[in-house]
N, C-alpha and C positions, 0 to 999 in steps of 0.2 A: 301651645305655645310656638312662635316661631323661633325658627333655630334649631328644634328637638329634632332629628332625622330617625332615632329610634329610640323605644322605651320598650324594652323586651324583661320579661319576667321569666325565668329560667325554671323550667318543671323538674330539672333532674334528671331526665330522661331523652334527652336530646332535641325536645321541643323548647318553644317560648311563647308566652303571650304577650301579643302586642298592647301597650298601656297607653292612654290620651294624659294629658298634664296633669289633669284633676287626680286619678288613680296614682300617679307618680308622687304625687302630693302628700295622698293617704298611704301610701308605702310605708311598711314597718318590716324590718330583717324577720320577722314570723314568717312573712308571705314567700319567702324564698329569695334567692339571689338575683339583683335586679343589673341590667347593663343600660347604660342611659350615654347614647352617643349624639355630640353635638355639633353644630357650625359654628365656629366661635366667633365668626365675624357679625353674628346677627347681633343688634346691641341688646337685644330682650337678654339672650344668654350671657352677655357679658355681666348684665344688672344681677343676674341669679346667682351667678357664679361670687359677685362679689359681696351679695347681701345675704343669701339664703343657702349656699350651697355646703356651709358649716366647714370650709376647708382653710387652712391656713394661706395667710396671704402671699406666701412664695410659692406656693403649690398651686393657687390660683393664678398667680403671673406665668408659672410654665404652661399651664394646661390654655392660657389664651394668648402667649407669645405666638409670634410668626415665625422666627429664625432658629428655635433652638437645635441643638446638634443630637444626633442618636444619646442617650444615657440611659442609665439605671440606676436609682437612686432609692434604697430603701430608707424610711420613716420611721418613726415610733409606733403610728397606727396604720402604716400600709407603704405601698410602694409607689414610686413615680416613675413612670418609664415614659421614654420619648423615642419614638422608631421613625425612619422612613421606607416608603416603599416607592418603587418603579411608576413611572406617570404612565399608564395605560390610557388615558383618556384621549379622544380623537382630536388629531392636530396638535399634537404634543409630542416634546422629545421624553425619552423615556429618563434621560440624565437629570430632566427637572423634577426631583422627587418629590412627592408628596407625604408631609409630615402627619405623623400620628402620635398625639399625646395621652397618655392614659396615666389615671389613678384608681389603685386597687386598694379597697380595706376590706375587712372581714366578710361583710353582705353585698357590697356594691361596685361595681365597675364603671367609672366614668371616661370616656373618651370624646377627644377634639379634634375636629379637621377643618380645614380650608376647602379644600378641594377634593371630588372624587376618589375613592380609593375601594380598585375591585376586589382586594383581599378581604373589606369589610363586606361589601356587598356578597360575596361568595359566603360567608360566615351567615348572613343573615338569611339567604337560601336556603342553607342546611337546616338552619332552625325551621322553617316553611314545612321541609320535607321530613322534620321529626329526627333528621340524623346530623344534628348540632352539636356542641360540646354540652357537657352536662353542668359544667360547674365555671364560675367566672374563672379560675386558676387554668381549667381547660381551654376555655375560650382566648387567653392572654396566648397560651400555648399553640393553639391553633392560627391564630392572628399571626403569629412569628414566623408559622410553618408555611402557612400561604404568601407573605410577603416575600418569603426567602426564595419560594418555587417560581412567583413571576421574575424575581431577578435571575433565576438560572434561564428561563424562557428568553430573557432580553438579552443574555449573554451568549445563546445559541444563534439568535440574529447575527449578534455582533460577530462570531466567529465565522459566520456565512460570509457577512459584508466583508470582512477582513481577507476570507479567503478570495473574494471577487477583486477585490484592489490588489491582493499579490501578483493574481493572474494579468490583470491588467499591465500591471507594471513589466512584466516578464514579456507580455506581447507586443505592448508600446510604449511609450514614453512620453505622453502627453504632459504638457505642463498643468493642465488642470488637475491631474492627479494629485498634485502637489496639496492641493487646498483639500481635495476630498479626504486624504491621509490625516491632513492638520486637523479637519473638522473631527475626523473619526479618533484623533487622539484626545481633542477637547472633552467629546462624549466619555471615553473610557477613563480620563483622569476625575471629571466630573462626578461619574456615578463611583468611582474608588473613594472618592472624597467623604462621603456617606457611609460605604460599607463597612471601611475600617472600625469607625466610631460604633458601628452599629453590631459588629463582632464581639467589641469587647463589654457593648451593652448587653447582648445575650450570651455573653460567658458569664457575666456578672449576677445575671437573672437565673441561670443553672446552678450556680456553686453558692448560691446565697441559700442559709437554713432558714427557710419558709415553712411554717407550720401547715399550711393551706396547700403546700405543693405535695404532692405524693410522688412516690419515687418512679411511676410508670410516667408521670408528667415530666419529673426530672432528667429520666431518661430520653424521651422524647426530644425533648429540649435539646440536647447534648448532640442529638443527631443533627437538628438544625442550625447548631455552632458549626456542626465538622460539615453540612454544607456551604455555607454562607463563607467558611475558611476556605473549602475549595474554588467558590466562586471569586474569591480575593485573587488566589493564586491564578486564576485563567485570568482575570483581569491584567494581573501582570504581566503575564504570557502574551494577552492581545497588545497591550502597552510596546512589548520589547519587539513583536512582529511590527507594529506600526512603524517603530523607529528603523529597524533593518530595512522595512520594504520604501521609507524615505529615503534612508542613504542609497538603496539601489538606483531609485531613480534619479535621485541627484547626480550620482555615478555616470548614470547611462545620457543623462542630459550634457553633462561637461565633456562627456567623450563625445557627443555629437558635436559639441561647438568646437572644442580641440580639434576633431577631425575637419571641420570648415575653415578655421582659422589655419591648419596645415595645408589645404589646399591653396588659400589665399596668398600664404607665405610663399610655396613653392612658385607660383605664378609670378609673383613680386620678383624672385631671386631670377627667373628666366627671362623676365622683360626689363628687368633693371639694366644690365649691359646694353642692351639694344636701346634703350631709351637715351643713354649715356652720348651712343654712335649718331643716334638721329638728331640729336642735340646739338652734338658736337660739328655736325656737317651741313646742320641747317644753318650755322649763322651766316648772317649777307655779309661777308667782308672780305676785300681781297687776298688772290692769295691761295684761294681753296685749291685743293688738287683735284683734277678731273673735270673741270667745269667745262671745259672745250670740248672733254671727251664726251661723245655720245654714247656710249656704251659703260659710264660711270657709276649709272644706277644701278645697272645689271650686276656690275661685280660689287659693290657694297652690298647688294640684297643677298648675292651668294655669299659672301663671308660672312654676313649676319646670320644664315640659313646655318653655315657651318658651327659657326659660334651655338648656336643654340641646341644642335646636336651635340655637339661637345660637353655642354653643360648637363643633357639629358644623362648622357654615357656616365658623365662625373658623379650625376646624383644616385644615379642606379649603383654604381659600384660601391659609394658610401652608404646603400641601401636607405636612403630619404625618399626613393619613390618604390 
């Protein structure tokens, strides 16, 4: 069947057997727990969900939707989960998070996605080595843990990037840094937008009294909730650091601009009286003093020089220079 990415029959010992579509159709709960992983964008997958999956219409709509936010929703005969994982695919931004939707009932786990998710690939690889989850309940917990670990790695990269930006702000004050800081803040805000509700979804999962979730799995899940809580705190700290760096950069640019304007103001203040005198003595009317005196130009130049020196002393006395 096109769109079926993985069909794995768990053996309960860390391994799994890959099934073809015919074997999936012949499966029954007595054979063991089954994990079906689909690409919901394929038309055949959508038809199967709508006609043969035996799921409620609302559940099918969520599994096939493209924009659901992270949540945990217990149902009468199972649980519906929507999570988001960081996008670690090539030429992709980590904040463009990949949606993973899951339905778990007594003996079956169904998951759907549109884009590749590294956490899913790691779990499948663990099954291949015989070191995967022993049940679909443990599989859910492992997926949550793996996705949270990936978030932590992205935050480590963000922290290093923020440190470099802070260093650049201290050492220089290039205007281009403003756009870099703005883009960094956008990424942090976009990541936090999905991680905050994901924490609530994981917390609800850990607190829900589910018969198929044993105590060790519940404890591990709470550790995952603690980790994602710390990641949220780190994101908030990164956002605040970016704001402070932007303010520092803006202050430095403003100081440089004010310094340049101050120099221009001083030059204007010095040459304004000189411009007045040159304009006054440059008018071409009769009666101008010194017109017949061959040394009048030098006298005027001397007076204006003395005026400039007096202005400089005055500005120094006022501590304007």
